[in-house]
Structures are given as C-alpha cells and as structure tokens.
C-alpha positions as CSV (number, residue, x, y, z in Angstrom):
1,X,17.8,3.0,19.2
2,X,19.7,1.7,16.2
3,X,21.8,-1.5,16.2
4,X,25.0,0.6,16.4
5,X,23.7,2.3,19.6
6,X,22.7,-0.9,21.4
7,X,24.9,-2.5,24.0
8,X,26.4,-5.7,22.7
9,X,25.1,-8.9,24.2
10,X,28.6,-10.4,24.4
11,X,31.3,-8.4,26.1
12,X,34.9,-8.4,25.1
13,X,36.9,-7.1,28.2
14,X,40.0,-6.4,26.1
15,X,38.0,-3.9,24.0
16,X,36.3,-2.2,27.0
17,X,37.4,1.3,28.1
18,X,40.1,1.2,30.7
19,X,40.1,3.9,33.4
20,X,42.2,4.7,36.5
21,X,39.8,6.0,39.2
22,X,42.9,6.5,41.4
23,X,46.5,5.5,41.4
24,X,46.8,1.8,42.1
25,X,43.2,1.0,40.9
26,X,42.6,0.0,37.3
27,X,39.0,-0.5,36.0
28,X,37.6,-1.8,32.7
29,X,34.0,-0.5,32.1
30,X,32.2,-3.5,30.7
31,X,28.6,-2.3,30.6
32,X,26.8,0.9,31.3
33,X,28.0,2.8,28.3
34,X,24.9,2.4,26.2
35,X,22.1,3.6,28.5
36,X,21.8,0.5,30.7
37,X,20.6,0.9,34.2
38,X,23.3,-1.3,35.7
39,X,27.0,-1.1,35.3
40,X,29.5,-4.0,35.4
41,X,33.2,-3.3,35.8
42,X,36.3,-5.4,36.2
43,X,38.6,-3.6,38.7
44,X,42.1,-4.4,40.0
45,X,43.7,-3.0,43.1
46,X,47.4,-3.4,42.4
47,X,49.9,-5.0,44.8
48,X,51.1,-2.5,47.4
49,X,47.9,-0.4,47.0
50,X,44.7,0.2,48.9
51,X,41.5,1.9,47.9
52,X,40.8,4.6,50.5
53,X,37.6,4.5,52.6
54,X,34.8,5.9,50.5
55,X,31.0,5.5,50.0
56,X,28.7,6.1,47.1
57,X,25.0,6.2,46.5
58,X,25.2,3.1,44.2
59,X,24.4,-0.4,45.4
60,X,27.3,-2.8,44.6
61,X,27.5,-6.5,44.4
62,X,30.9,-8.2,43.6
63,X,32.7,-11.4,43.2
64,X,36.5,-11.8,43.6
65,X,37.9,-12.8,40.2
66,X,41.5,-13.3,41.4
67,X,44.0,-12.3,44.1
68,X,43.4,-11.5,47.8
69,X,42.5,-8.4,49.8
70,X,41.6,-7.2,53.2
71,X,38.1,-5.9,52.6
72,X,36.2,-3.7,55.1
73,X,32.5,-2.9,54.6
74,X,30.9,-0.8,57.3
75,X,32.1,-2.3,60.6
76,X,32.9,-5.8,59.1
77,X,36.3,-6.8,57.9
78,X,37.5,-10.0,56.2
79,X,40.2,-11.4,54.0
80,X,38.6,-12.3,50.7
81,X,39.9,-14.4,47.7
82,X,38.9,-15.9,44.4
83,X,35.3,-16.9,44.3
84,X,34.2,-14.9,47.3
85,X,31.0,-12.8,46.9
86,X,30.1,-9.6,48.8
87,X,27.6,-6.8,48.7
88,X,28.0,-3.1,49.6
89,X,24.7,-1.2,50.3
90,X,24.4,2.4,49.1
91,X,26.3,4.9,51.2
92,X,28.1,2.3,53.3
93,X,31.8,3.2,53.8
94,X,34.2,0.5,52.4
95,X,37.9,0.0,51.5
96,X,40.2,-2.8,50.3
97,X,43.9,-3.4,50.6
98,X,45.6,-5.8,48.1
99,X,47.4,-8.6,49.8
100,X,50.3,-10.4,48.2
101,X,52.1,-10.0,44.8
102,X,49.2,-10.4,42.4
103,X,46.4,-7.8,41.8
104,X,43.2,-8.1,43.7
105,X,40.7,-8.3,40.8
106,X,36.9,-8.0,41.4
107,X,33.9,-8.0,39.1
108,X,31.7,-5.3,40.4
109,X,28.0,-4.6,39.4
110,X,26.6,-1.2,40.3
111,X,23.0,0.1,40.3
112,X,22.5,2.7,39.1
113,X,25.5,3.2,36.8
114,X,28.4,5.2,38.1
115,X,28.3,8.4,36.1
116,X,31.9,9.3,37.2
117,X,33.1,6.1,35.4
118,X,31.3,7.2,32.3
119,X,33.0,10.6,32.4
120,X,36.4,9.0,32.9
121,X,35.8,6.6,30.1
122,X,34.9,9.5,27.7
123,X,37.9,11.5,28.9
124,X,35.8,14.2,30.6
125,X,37.1,13.5,34.1
126,X,40.3,12.7,35.8
127,X,40.8,10.4,38.7
128,X,38.1,10.2,41.3
129,X,36.1,7.4,43.1
C-alpha cells in the first residue's frame, strides 16, 4: 500500500463523500473507503423525515451528535438526544424519526463496512439502505 492509498489518520468531514441513502437521510462517509474493516459515517435524518424500519448484517454503534429522534431498536423505543449512545446488533430491525426543527445527527460505526455506502460514494448505486 502506498502513502496515497492509505486512509488518512485525521478525518476532514467537509471533504468526505456525501451520499443520500434515501430521501431525508444525508450521510458523510468518513472511513471505510481505503480497505478498513470498520466504517464511520456522520448521518442526518432531516426534520419531518423518518428512516423506515430496516435491518442489516452489520453491527452498529452510535452516538447522537445533535438533534433529537424517536429511536426504535428491536422491541425497545426511546427518545434520544445529543450525547446518547446506542448499539444495534446485526440483523435487528430499527428505525428513527427526527423530532423538532433541527436534523437528528448521529455518528455511526459499522463493522464490517457497508458496501452499499461504498457503491453510493463511488456513484455506482442510487438510494438504498
């Protein structure tokens, strides 16, 4: 691996690829683009939007960066806000609904990386979760 192929140690979110996995959800792919085994993204569910119930084979751990949402993971539901942490095991259905007038922003870490996000970041895929 050459220096140009390596993932940077310091991440500049404003320079990260921005994707739209679905209308009302904007995601910046911060890591996972250079062969890493984990992926970190900064996602925002916009006011008036909800992410539909879905599940994926990736483990996910997250912290709420800003905003508030009603978050449902499996059979548990709670309103979360800035500083709250949560985990979503592989294949567990989950959803969030933005509450209020500011975006619900979460820092998500996935293991393994989400290939669909890589395809979207490279322009090889349209919207999908």
